DSSP file (Angstrom, degrees, kcal/mol; ACC not computed):
  #  RESIDUE AA STRUCTURE BP1 BP2  ACC     N-H-->O    O-->H-N    N-H-->O    O-->H-N    TCO  KAPPA ALPHA  PHI   PSI    X-CA   Y-CA   Z-CA
    1    1 A X     >        0   0    0      0, 0.0     4,-2.0     0, 0.0     5,-0.2   0.000 360.0 360.0 360.0 -37.8  -15.2   12.9   10.6
    2    2 A X  H  >  +     0   0    0      1,-0.2     4,-2.3     2,-0.2     5,-0.2   0.859 360.0  55.3 -61.0 -31.7  -11.9   14.5    9.6
    3    3 A X  H  > S+     0   0    0      1,-0.2     4,-2.5     2,-0.2    -1,-0.2   0.902 106.5  49.6 -65.9 -41.7  -10.1   11.4   10.7
    4    4 A X  H  > S+     0   0    0      1,-0.2     4,-2.3     2,-0.2    -1,-0.2   0.888 110.5  50.5 -63.0 -39.4  -12.2    9.3    8.3
    5    5 A X  H  X S+     0   0    0     -4,-2.0     4,-2.7     2,-0.2    -1,-0.2   0.887 111.4  47.8 -63.8 -42.8  -11.5   11.7    5.5
    6    6 A X  H  X S+     0   0    0     -4,-2.3     4,-2.8     2,-0.2    -2,-0.2   0.905 112.1  49.8 -69.0 -38.8   -7.7   11.6    6.1
    7    7 A X  H  X S+     0   0    0     -4,-2.5     4,-2.4     2,-0.2    -2,-0.2   0.919 111.0  50.0 -61.8 -43.4   -7.8    7.8    6.3
    8    8 A X  H  X S+     0   0    0     -4,-2.3     4,-2.0     2,-0.2    -2,-0.2   0.950 112.5  46.1 -60.0 -50.1   -9.8    7.7    3.0
    9    9 A X  H  X S+     0   0    0     -4,-2.7     4,-2.4     1,-0.2    -2,-0.2   0.919 111.1  53.6 -63.8 -38.4   -7.2   10.0    1.3
   10   10 A X  H  X S+     0   0    0     -4,-2.8     4,-2.7     1,-0.2    -1,-0.2   0.911 109.3  47.7 -62.3 -41.4   -4.3    7.9    2.8
   11   11 A X  H  X S+     0   0    0     -4,-2.4     4,-2.5     2,-0.2    -1,-0.2   0.817 108.8  54.9 -70.4 -27.3   -5.8    4.7    1.3
   12   12 A X  H  X S+     0   0    0     -4,-2.0     4,-2.5     2,-0.2    -2,-0.2   0.900 110.5  46.1 -63.9 -44.6   -6.3    6.5   -2.0
   13   13 A X  H  X S+     0   0    0     -4,-2.4     4,-2.7     2,-0.2     5,-0.3   0.924 111.5  51.2 -59.1 -49.7   -2.6    7.4   -2.0
   14   14 A X  H  X S+     0   0    0     -4,-2.7     4,-3.2     1,-0.2     5,-0.3   0.926 112.3  46.6 -57.9 -47.0   -1.6    3.9   -1.0
   15   15 A X  H  X S+     0   0    0     -4,-2.5     4,-2.8     1,-0.2     5,-0.3   0.930 111.8  50.3 -62.8 -45.0   -3.7    2.3   -3.8
   16   16 A X  H  X S+     0   0    0     -4,-2.5     4,-2.4     1,-0.2    -1,-0.2   0.928 115.1  42.6 -58.3 -45.7   -2.4    4.7   -6.4
   17   17 A X  H  X S+     0   0    0     -4,-2.7     4,-2.7    55,-0.3    -2,-0.2   0.888 113.9  51.2 -70.6 -38.0    1.3    4.1   -5.4
   18   18 A X  H  X S+     0   0    0     -4,-3.2     4,-3.3    -5,-0.3     5,-0.2   0.971 111.6  46.9 -62.3 -47.5    0.8    0.3   -5.1
   19   19 A X  H  X S+     0   0    0     -4,-2.8     4,-2.6    -5,-0.3     5,-0.2   0.923 112.8  51.1 -58.3 -41.9   -0.8    0.1   -8.6
   20   20 A X  H  X S+     0   0    0     -4,-2.4     4,-2.1    -5,-0.3    -1,-0.2   0.956 112.4  46.1 -59.8 -48.1    2.0    2.3  -10.0
   21   21 A X  H  X S+     0   0    0     -4,-2.7     4,-2.3     2,-0.2    -2,-0.2   0.917 110.1  52.5 -59.7 -47.5    4.6    0.1   -8.5
   22   22 A X  H  X>S+     0   0    0     -4,-3.3     5,-2.6     1,-0.2     4,-1.1   0.931 110.6  48.4 -54.2 -47.0    2.9   -3.0   -9.7
   23   23 A X  H  <5S+     0   0    0     -4,-2.6    -1,-0.2    -5,-0.2    -2,-0.2   0.868 108.6  53.4 -64.5 -36.3    2.9   -1.6  -13.2
   24   24 A X  H  <5S+     0   0    0     -4,-2.1    -1,-0.2    -5,-0.2    -2,-0.2   0.903 115.8  40.7 -61.7 -38.8    6.6   -0.6  -13.0
   25   25 A X  H  <5S-     0   0    0     -4,-2.3    -1,-0.2    -5,-0.2    -2,-0.2   0.564 110.3-122.7 -87.7  -8.3    7.4   -4.3  -12.0
   26   26 A X  T  <5 +     0   0    0     -4,-1.1     2,-0.4     1,-0.2    -3,-0.2   0.849  58.4 155.8  69.3  34.3    4.9   -5.8  -14.5
   27   27 A X      < -     0   0    0     -5,-2.6    -1,-0.2    -6,-0.2     2,-0.2  -0.736  29.9-156.1 -99.4 141.4    3.1   -7.6  -11.6
   28   28 A X     >  -     0   0    0     -2,-0.4     4,-2.3     1,-0.1     5,-0.1  -0.543  35.6-102.9-100.2 172.1   -0.5   -8.7  -11.7
   29   29 A X  H  > S+     0   0    0      1,-0.2     4,-2.7     2,-0.2     5,-0.2   0.898 125.2  53.4 -59.9 -40.9   -2.7   -9.3   -8.6
   30   30 A X  H  > S+     0   0    0      2,-0.2     4,-1.9     1,-0.2    -1,-0.2   0.876 109.3  47.0 -66.6 -39.1   -2.2  -13.0   -9.1
   31   31 A X  H  > S+     0   0    0      2,-0.2     4,-2.4     1,-0.2    -1,-0.2   0.928 112.2  50.8 -65.4 -43.4    1.6  -12.6   -9.1
   32   32 A X  H  X S+     0   0    0     -4,-2.3     4,-1.9     1,-0.2    -2,-0.2   0.928 108.5  52.4 -56.3 -46.4    1.4  -10.4   -6.0
   33   33 A X  H  X>S+     0   0    0     -4,-2.7     5,-2.0     1,-0.2     4,-1.0   0.874 107.4  51.6 -60.1 -41.1   -0.8  -13.0   -4.4
   34   34 A X  H  <5S+     0   0    0     -4,-1.9     3,-0.5     1,-0.2    -1,-0.2   0.929 109.9  49.7 -62.8 -45.3    1.8  -15.7   -5.1
   35   35 A X  H  <5S+     0   0    0     -4,-2.4    -2,-0.2     1,-0.2    -1,-0.2   0.805 118.8  38.1 -60.2 -31.2    4.5  -13.6   -3.6
   36   36 A X  H  <5S-     0   0    0     -4,-1.9    -1,-0.2    -5,-0.2    -2,-0.2   0.455 106.3-124.0-100.6  -2.7    2.5  -13.0   -0.5
   37   37 A X  T  <5S+     0   0    0     -4,-1.0     2,-0.2    -3,-0.5    -3,-0.2   0.953  77.1  94.1  58.6  50.8    0.9  -16.5   -0.2
   38   38 A X  S   <S-     0   0    0     -5,-2.0    -1,-0.2    -6,-0.1     2,-0.2  -0.820  80.7 -69.7-150.1-173.5   -2.7  -15.3   -0.3
   39   39 A X     >  -     0   0    0     -2,-0.2     4,-1.5     1,-0.1     5,-0.1  -0.523  30.9-124.2 -86.6 155.1   -5.4  -14.8   -2.9
   40   40 A X  H  > S+     0   0    0      1,-0.2     4,-3.0     2,-0.2     5,-0.2   0.878 115.0  57.0 -60.8 -39.3   -5.5  -12.1   -5.6
   41   41 A X  H  > S+     0   0    0      1,-0.2     4,-2.7     2,-0.2    -1,-0.2   0.869 103.9  52.8 -58.2 -39.4   -8.9  -11.1   -4.2
   42   42 A X  H  > S+     0   0    0      2,-0.2     4,-1.8     1,-0.2    -1,-0.2   0.903 111.2  45.0 -65.4 -38.9   -7.3  -10.5   -0.8
   43   43 A X  H  X S+     0   0    0     -4,-1.5     4,-2.5     2,-0.2     5,-0.3   0.964 113.9  49.6 -67.9 -52.8   -4.6   -8.2   -2.3
   44   44 A X  H  X S+     0   0    0     -4,-3.0     4,-2.2     1,-0.2     6,-0.3   0.927 111.5  49.1 -53.7 -46.6   -7.2   -6.4   -4.4
   45   45 A X  H  X>S+     0   0    0     -4,-2.7     6,-1.6     1,-0.2     5,-1.0   0.901 109.9  52.9 -55.4 -43.5   -9.5   -5.8   -1.4
   46   46 A X  H  <5S+     0   0    0     -4,-1.8     7,-0.5     1,-0.2     3,-0.3   0.893 116.9  34.0 -69.0 -39.5   -6.6   -4.6    0.7
   47   47 A X  H  <5S+     0   0    0     -4,-2.5    -1,-0.2     1,-0.2    -2,-0.2   0.702 112.5  59.9 -93.3 -15.7   -5.4   -1.9   -1.8
   48   48 A X  H  <5S-     0   0    0     -4,-2.2    -1,-0.2    -5,-0.3    -2,-0.2   0.555 109.5-113.0 -86.0  -6.2   -8.8   -0.9   -3.1
   49   49 A X  T  <5S+     0   0    0     -4,-0.7    -3,-0.1    -3,-0.3    -4,-0.1   0.552  84.5 121.7  86.8   4.0  -10.3    0.2    0.2
   50   50 A X  S   <S+     0   0    0     -5,-1.0     2,-0.3    -6,-0.3    -4,-0.2   0.754  86.6  16.4 -70.3 -24.6  -12.8   -2.6    0.2
   51   51 A X  S    S-     0   0    0     -6,-1.6     2,-0.8    -9,-0.1    -2,-0.3  -0.919  88.7-110.4-135.7 164.1  -11.2   -3.7    3.5
   52   52 A X        -     0   0    0     -2,-0.3     2,-0.1    -3,-0.0    -6,-0.1  -0.871  36.6-140.6 -99.3 110.0   -8.9   -1.9    5.8
   53   53 A X        -     0   0    0     -2,-0.8     2,-0.0    -7,-0.5    -7,-0.0  -0.399  14.3-120.1 -71.6 141.0   -5.6   -3.5    5.6
   54   54 A X     >  -     0   0    0     -2,-0.1     4,-2.6     1,-0.1     5,-0.2  -0.250  26.5-108.6 -65.8 162.1   -3.6   -3.9    8.7
   55   55 A X  H  > S+     0   0    0      1,-0.2     4,-2.5     2,-0.2     5,-0.2   0.936 123.4  53.3 -61.6 -44.4   -0.2   -2.3    9.1
   56   56 A X  H  > S+     0   0    0      1,-0.2     4,-2.2     2,-0.2    -1,-0.2   0.912 107.7  49.5 -55.6 -44.3    1.3   -5.8    8.8
   57   57 A X  H  > S+     0   0    0      1,-0.2     4,-2.7     2,-0.2    -1,-0.2   0.931 110.6  50.0 -61.0 -45.9   -0.6   -6.4    5.6
   58   58 A X  H  X S+     0   0    0     -4,-2.6     4,-2.2     1,-0.2    -1,-0.2   0.883 110.0  50.1 -61.3 -37.3    0.6   -3.1    4.2
   59   59 A X  H  X S+     0   0    0     -4,-2.5     4,-2.1     2,-0.2    -1,-0.2   0.836 109.1  52.2 -67.7 -33.2    4.2   -4.0    5.1
   60   60 A X  H  X S+     0   0    0     -4,-2.2     4,-2.9    -5,-0.2     5,-0.2   0.948 110.5  49.5 -63.4 -44.5    3.7   -7.5    3.3
   61   61 A X  H  X S+     0   0    0     -4,-2.7     4,-1.6     1,-0.2    -2,-0.2   0.928 111.2  47.9 -60.5 -46.7    2.5   -5.6    0.3
   62   62 A X  H  <>S+     0   0    0     -4,-2.2     5,-2.8     2,-0.2    -1,-0.2   0.877 111.1  51.2 -63.3 -37.1    5.5   -3.2    0.3
   63   63 A X  H ><5S+     0   0    0     -4,-2.1     3,-2.2     1,-0.2    -2,-0.2   0.953 108.5  52.0 -67.4 -47.1    7.9   -6.2    0.8
   64   64 A X  H 3<5S+     0   0    0     -4,-2.9    -1,-0.2     1,-0.3    -2,-0.2   0.821 110.9  47.1 -56.6 -30.5    6.4   -7.9   -2.2
   65   65 A X  T 3<5S-     0   0    0     -4,-1.6    -1,-0.3    -5,-0.2    -2,-0.2   0.439 110.6-125.5 -91.3   0.3    6.9   -4.7   -4.2
   66   66 A X  T < 5S+     0   0    0     -3,-2.2     2,-0.3    -4,-0.2    17,-0.2   0.930  73.1 122.6  56.0  45.0   10.5   -4.5   -2.9
   67   67 A X  S   <S-     0   0    0     -5,-2.8    -1,-0.2    -6,-0.1    -2,-0.2  -1.000  70.9-107.3-139.2 135.2    9.6   -1.0   -1.8
   68   68 A X    >>  -     0   0    0     -2,-0.3     3,-1.2    14,-0.2     4,-0.9  -0.387  31.2-124.6 -59.3 139.0    9.7    0.8    1.7
   69   69 A X  H >> S+     0   0    0      1,-0.3     4,-0.8     2,-0.2     3,-0.8   0.841 108.1  63.7 -50.7 -39.5    6.2    1.2    3.0
   70   70 A X  H 34 S+     0   0    0      1,-0.3     4,-0.4     2,-0.2    -1,-0.3   0.796  97.5  56.7 -64.5 -24.2    6.7    5.0    3.5
   71   71 A X  H <4 S+     0   0    0     -3,-1.2     3,-0.5     1,-0.2    -1,-0.3   0.839 106.2  50.3 -73.5 -31.2    7.1    5.3   -0.3
   72   72 A X  H << S+     0   0    0     -4,-0.9   -55,-0.3    -3,-0.8   -54,-0.3   0.624 112.5  46.9 -79.9 -12.7    3.7    3.7   -0.8
   73   73 A X  S  < S+     0   0    0     -4,-0.8     2,-0.5    -3,-0.2    -1,-0.2   0.407  84.5 115.6-105.0  -1.6    2.2    6.1    1.7
   74   74 A X        -     0   0    0     -3,-0.5     4,-0.2    -4,-0.4    -3,-0.0  -0.570  54.8-155.0 -76.0 119.0    3.9    9.2    0.2
   75   75 A X        +     0   0    0     -2,-0.5    -1,-0.2     2,-0.1    -4,-0.0   0.724  68.0  97.9 -65.9 -17.3    1.2   11.6   -1.2
   76   76 A X  S    S-     0   0    0      1,-0.1     2,-1.0    -3,-0.0    -2,-0.0  -0.381  79.6-128.3 -66.5 151.7    3.8   13.1   -3.7
   77   77 A X        -     0   0    0     -2,-0.0    -1,-0.1     4,-0.0    -2,-0.1  -0.771  31.3-161.6-107.1  87.4    3.5   11.6   -7.1
   78   78 A X        -     0   0    0     -2,-1.0     3,-0.2    -4,-0.2    -4,-0.0  -0.232  28.1-119.1 -70.0 161.1    7.1   10.6   -7.9
   79   79 A X  S    S+     0   0    0      1,-0.3     2,-0.3     0, 0.0    -1,-0.1   0.926  99.5   1.0 -60.6 -47.7    8.3    9.9  -11.3
   80   80 A X        -     0   0    0      2,-0.0     2,-0.7   -56,-0.0    -1,-0.3  -0.996  70.0-134.6-144.5 140.7    9.1    6.3  -10.2
   81   81 A X        +     0   0    0     -2,-0.3     2,-0.3    -3,-0.2   -57,-0.0  -0.847  41.2 162.3 -99.2 116.4    8.6    4.6   -6.9
   82   82 A X              0   0    0     -2,-0.7   -14,-0.2     1,-0.0   -15,-0.1  -0.889 360.0 360.0-136.7 164.0   11.8    2.6   -6.1
   83   83 A X              0   0    0     -2,-0.3   -16,-0.1   -17,-0.2   -17,-0.0   0.496 360.0 360.0 -71.2 360.0   13.5    1.0   -3.1
């Protein structure tokens, strides 16, 4: 049960940081989808916890945001998430 809780918290951190970085860059889900060659729904599902994104998918999201994956997984709330 503790593992599920940690995974849930990690996904909350990932979602918060992805959304923050998207806002910093002025990107919509549609723009992210175009950069990643997939659908906006696919991106939304991956970051909102509706699906469990693979490490590869998370790396692709980080690349589309021009940000190292570890920044998106950092529980600290930085002023600005940058590369």
